[in-house]
C-alpha positions in Angstrom: 0.0 0.0 0.0 1.4 3.4 -1.0 1.2 5.9 1.8 1.7 9.6 0.9 2.9 12.2 3.5 2.3 15.9 3.5 6.0 16.7 3.5 6.2 15.2 0.0 4.1 18.0 -1.3 4.2 20.9 1.2 7.4 22.9 0.8 6.5 25.2 3.6 5.1 23.6 6.8 3.3 26.9 7.6 1.4 26.7 4.3 0.3 23.1 3.9 -1.2 23.4 0.4 -0.6 22.0 -3.0 -2.5 22.3 -6.3 -2.0 20.6 -9.6 -3.9 20.2 -12.9 -3.3 16.5 -13.7 -4.1 14.5 -16.8 -5.0 10.8 -16.2 -3.9 9.2 -19.5 -5.9 6.6 -21.4 -5.8 3.3 -19.5 -3.4 4.8 -16.9 -3.6 3.0 -13.5 -3.0 5.1 -10.4 -2.5 2.4 -7.8 -4.6 2.4 -4.6 -3.0 4.7 -2.0 -3.8 6.8 1.1 -2.4 10.0 2.6 -2.3 12.0 5.8 -3.9 15.1 4.3 -7.2 16.0 2.7 -7.5 15.7 -1.1 -10.0 17.7 -3.0 -10.7 16.6 -6.6 -12.5 18.4 -9.4 -13.1 16.7 -12.8 -12.5 19.1 -15.7 -13.1 16.6 -18.5 -13.1 12.9 -19.2 -14.6 9.8 -17.6 -11.9 7.9 -15.6 -13.0 5.4 -13.0 -12.4 6.2 -9.3 -11.7 3.3 -7.0 -12.5 3.8 -3.3 -14.1 1.9 -0.4 -13.9 -1.3 -2.5 -16.2 0.3 -5.2 -15.7 1.6 -8.7 -17.4 4.9 -9.5 -17.3 6.5 -13.0 -16.3 10.2 -13.0 -17.9 12.9 -15.1 -17.0 16.5 -15.9 -18.2 18.8 -13.0 -17.9 16.1 -10.3 -16.3 17.3 -7.1 -15.4 15.5 -3.9 -13.1 15.4 -0.9 -11.1 12.4 0.2 -10.5 12.1 3.9 -7.0 11.3 5.3 -6.2 7.5 5.4 -8.9 6.7 2.9 -7.7 4.2 0.3 -8.5 5.2 -3.3 -7.1 5.1 -6.8 -8.0 5.7 -10.5 -8.3 3.8 -13.7 -7.9 5.9 -16.9 -10.6 5.7 -19.5 -10.0 3.5 -22.6 -11.1 6.2 -25.0 -10.0 9.6 -23.7 -7.8 11.4 -21.2 -9.3 12.7 -17.9 -8.2 16.1 -16.7 -8.6 16.9 -12.9 -7.6 19.5 -10.4 -6.1 18.0 -7.3 -5.8 20.2 -4.2 -4.0 18.7 -1.2 -4.1 20.4 2.2 -4.0 20.0 5.9 -6.9 21.4 7.8 -4.4 23.4 9.9 -4.2 25.7 6.8 -7.6 27.1 7.8 -7.3 26.7 11.6 -8.4 30.3 12.3 -11.2 30.3 9.8 -12.6 26.9 10.8 -14.8 28.2 13.5 -16.7 30.5 11.1 -16.9 27.8 8.4 -18.3 25.2 10.8 -21.3 27.4 11.3 -22.5 26.5 7.8 -24.4 23.1 8.0 -23.7 22.6 4.3 -20.0 23.0 4.8 -20.1 20.3 7.6 -22.1 18.1 5.3 -19.9 18.2 2.2 -16.4 18.4 3.7 -16.9 16.2 6.8 -19.9 14.0 6.7 -20.1 13.1 3.0 -16.8 11.1 3.2 -18.3 9.0 6.1 -21.7 8.7 4.5 -20.0 7.2 1.4 -19.9 4.0 3.4 -23.7 3.9 2.8 -24.4 2.2 -0.5 -27.4 4.5 -1.1 -25.3 7.7 -1.0 -24.0 9.1 -4.2 -20.3 9.9 -3.6 -19.9 13.1 -5.6 -21.5 16.5 -5.9 -22.2 17.2 -9.6 -22.0 20.9 -10.4 -24.1 22.5 -13.1 -22.5 24.7 -15.9 -22.8 28.0 -14.0 -21.3 26.4 -10.8 -18.5 24.9 -12.8 -17.6 28.3 -14.4 -17.4 29.9 -11.0 -15.3 27.2 -9.4 -12.9 26.8 -12.4 -12.2 30.5 -12.4 -10.9 30.2 -8.8 -9.0 27.0 -9.5 -7.2 28.5 -12.5 -6.0 31.5 -10.5 -4.9 29.3 -7.6 -3.0 27.0 -9.9 -1.2 29.9 -11.6 -0.3 31.6 -8.3 1.0 28.3 -6.9 3.2 27.7 -10.0 4.7 31.2 -10.1 5.2 31.6 -6.3 5.2 35.4 -6.6 5.1 37.7 -3.6 1.9 37.2 -1.6 0.8 34.1 -3.6 -0.1 32.2 -0.4 -2.5 35.1 0.7 -4.3 35.0 -2.7 -4.5 31.2 -2.7 -5.8 31.1 0.8 -8.5 33.7 0.2 -9.6 32.0 -3.0 -9.7 28.6 -1.4 -11.9 29.9 1.4 -14.2 31.4 -1.2 -14.3 28.0 -3.0 -15.2 26.3 0.3 -18.1 28.6 0.9 -19.3 28.3 -2.8 -19.1 24.6 -2.7 -21.1 24.5 0.5 -23.8 26.5 -1.2 -23.7 24.3 -4.3 -23.9 21.2 -2.2 -26.9 22.6 -0.4 -28.6 23.7 -3.6 -28.0 20.4 -5.3 -28.7 18.2 -2.3 -32.1 17.0 -3.5 -30.5 15.6 -6.7 -27.5 14.4 -4.8 -29.5 12.1 -2.5 -32.0 10.8 -5.1 -33.4 8.2 -5.3 -32.3 7.0 -1.8 -31.6 9.0 1.3 -29.3 8.0 4.1 -31.2 6.9 7.2 -31.3 9.0 10.4 -29.0 6.3 11.8 -26.4 7.0 9.1 -26.6 10.7 9.8 -26.2 10.3 13.5 -23.4 7.8 13.2 -21.5 10.3 11.0 -22.2 13.2 13.3 -20.8 11.2 16.2 -17.6 10.5 14.3 -17.4 14.1 13.3 -17.8 15.5 16.8 -15.2 13.0 18.1 -12.7 14.2 15.5 -13.5 17.9 15.9 -14.4 18.2 19.5 -12.1 21.2 20.0 -14.2 23.3 17.7 -17.3 25.2 18.7 -20.1 23.0 17.5 -23.7 24.0 18.0 -26.7 21.8 18.4 -28.7 23.9 15.9 -26.1 23.7 13.1 -25.7 19.9 13.5 -29.4 19.3 13.6 -29.8 21.4 10.4 -27.0 19.4 8.8 -29.1 16.3 9.3 -32.3 18.0 8.3 -33.7 17.2 11.7 -35.4 19.3 14.3 -33.4 20.0 17.4 -35.6 17.8 19.6 -35.4 14.9 17.1 -31.6 15.2 16.7 -31.2 15.4 20.5 -33.2 12.3 21.2 -31.5 10.3 18.4 -28.0 11.4 19.4 -28.6 10.4 23.0 -30.1 7.1 22.0 -26.9 6.4 19.9 -24.3 7.6 22.5 -26.1 7.5 25.8 -25.1 11.1 26.3 -26.2 14.6 25.2 -24.2 16.4 22.6 -22.5 18.6 25.2 -21.6 15.6 27.4 -20.3 13.6 24.4 -18.2 16.6 23.2 -16.8 17.1 26.7 -15.9 13.4 27.0 -14.1 13.6 23.7 -12.2 16.7 24.7 -11.1 15.2 28.0 -9.9 12.0 26.2 -7.8 14.2 24.0 -6.5 16.2 27.0 -5.5 13.0 28.8 -3.6 11.8 25.7 -1.8 15.2 25.6 -1.0 15.0 29.3 0.5 11.6 28.9 2.5 12.4 25.7 3.7 16.0 26.2 5.1 18.4 28.7 2.9 21.3 27.6 1.4 23.5 30.3 -2.0 22.4 31.4 -3.5 25.8 30.3 -2.1 25.2 26.8 -3.6 21.7 26.6 -6.9 23.1 27.8 -6.9 25.7 25.0 -5.8 23.1 22.4 -8.8 20.9 23.2 -11.3 23.7 23.1 -11.5 25.1 26.6 -10.8 28.9 27.0 -11.5 28.9 30.8 -9.0 26.9 32.8 -11.3 26.7 35.8 -14.1 25.2 33.7 -11.6 22.8 32.1 -10.4 21.6 35.6 -14.0 21.1 36.7 -15.0 19.1 33.6 -11.7 17.1 33.8 -12.4 16.1 37.4 -16.0 15.1 36.4 -14.9 12.7 33.8 -11.7 11.3 35.4 -12.1 11.8 39.1 -8.9 13.8 39.5 -7.4 17.1 38.4 -5.2 17.4 35.3 -2.1 17.8 37.5 -2.9 14.7 39.5 -3.5 12.8 36.2 -0.2 13.8 34.8 1.6 12.9 38.0 0.1 9.4 38.1 0.3 8.8 34.3 2.8 6.1 34.7 
């Protein structure tokens, strides 16, 4: 299994971003591989086959999708034509400061976080297919980003980052607008949605996640979402989020010598007193006592 690492593509660790316009040749085989970064793919033209999750899915112009880290996938070139794609590789740390604002958009959560998990469900179409107007908008941004990345002129990273944020917002809108078509004829069950939300909250517990935005993402009322989330986890959303944050804090206390206040902030607590209280609630001891007895 080929495993790709970000350092192979990101020349500057402070700007973990890479973009390329790649041509998948006729009958070319890109072997199954995985990577430790997010991969965004946009199909400009052609109809190669995408292999992922032990499935083969034909690609079409205008298809756009995100591949989560550690997801195995590959490509098989078409027998009759080349397939041109834009590949964007990035670590989510690239948008660390902007993520809190982006996570307030249910459609953003849906497309960039939940859709990769929902692809496990056979009834869920794996790609968002853009219409002609949406394609023109997106491609104009991708062309500028690609050119700026190639030339590396002064300020290129600022232009790329601002354009990429705009792309993410636009794609969230497109995904929301096209959602009815995306899910036809089958729709993931409420169990699929809740399972994906649980995984999402576990992975991103340090972020500010609201009950309203997550319920809207699942197209559920707050009361229905709350009941189904508690049925699935045995906890409320806040309780589950706190438990995930404390698990992450415990790991940091074991593996690093960072100050407790820094660890608290890194896992999403801005109030050290509140962090200490929640930590004791879930572990029965203070962070300092936990670190002292970690061995």
